[in-house]
N, C-alpha and C positions, 0 to 999 in steps of 0.2 A: 504494500500500500504506500509506503514512504517513497518508493521509486516512482510510482505513478504521480504522486503529489509533486515530487521534485521535477519530473518531466513537464507537467502542466505548468508549474511555476516558471520554468525556464522558457517555455513557449510563450507564456503571457509577457514575460520581460522582453523577449525578442520582438514580439508584435507591438508592444508599447513604444519601443524606441525605433521601430522601422521607419516611421514617418519622419523622425528627426534625422536619421541617417540619410534617407532619400533626399530630404531638404538640403542637407549639407552637400551632398553629391551634385544635386541640380545647381546649387549656387556656384560651386567650383567649375563645373563643366560649362554652364551657361556663360559665366564670366569670360572664359577662354573663347567661346564661340562669338560673343558680342565683340570682344577685342579684335578678332580676325575679320568680322564681316560688317560691322557698323562703325560709323564715325559720328561724333557729336562735336561739331566745330565750336570752339570757345567754351566747352563744358567738360567737366569730369564727372562721370557717373560711376557709382559704386552700388553693387548688389549687397544690401545690408542684412537682409533676412528673407528666408523662404519658409512659408507656413504651408505644409502639406497636410491635407485632411487625412483622417485615419484610413479611409478606403482607397487612398491614392488617386482620387478622381480629379482633384484640382490642387494647384499650387499658386499661392499668392506671393509674388516676389516684390519686396519693397526696395525701392531705388532711392538713393540719396544723390543729389546733384549739386555741384558747385560750379558757378554761382547759382544761387537759388532762383534767380530770374530765368534761368534756362530750363527749369524743371518741366514746364509744359511742353517745350519743344522736344526734349529728350523722351518724355513719356509718349508723345505723339509718334515719334520715330520708332520706339520700341513696339508700340501697339500696331503700327502699320506693318511691321515685320514679324509679328507674333507667329504667323503660320510658318514662315521660313525658319525662325528660331526653334519652334516646336519640332519641325521635321529634323533639323540638324541635331537637336538634343536627343531625339528618339533614336537616331542612327548611332549616336555616340554612346548612349547608355542602354544597357540591356534590362530595362525595368518594364515589367508588364503588370498592371496597366501603367502606361506613362501618363502622369498627371497633366491635365490641361493647364497651361500657364497663363497668368494674367499679371499685369504690372500695376503697382500703386506707388505713389510718392511716399517716401519716408520723411516725415516732418520732425523727427527726433533731433537731429543736429541743428535744425533751424530754431526749434524751441529752446535748446540748450544755449544757443548763442544769445537769445533774448534774455534768458535768466542770468547768464553771465554778465551781460551788459547792465542789467538792473543791479546786480550785486556790486559791480565795479563803480557804479554811479553813487552808491551810498557812502 
């Protein structure tokens, strides 16, 4: 009985962290793909976080852009090329099912800069 419980526990632990491992893998590989295939003139884009749902149906990729004023243009370019990026990612990774990707702006660094400015002004 203990062996059955141990096996079930190990399976549950493996399944609980699978979406985190897949998210990290997607972030790393997609970063390389974007670097090779897309350009963002006058902007630096960073994939900061990838949230993959438990069923691996979708992945929300948060993007931080500097300067912040270029965020809209970078997201527009990423969304315009999402099909191509999805295809290249699925060819690079052997994940089934391959989560459908979508891009969102990461406002964390922008908010941190505002808080830092407020603290420095005091």
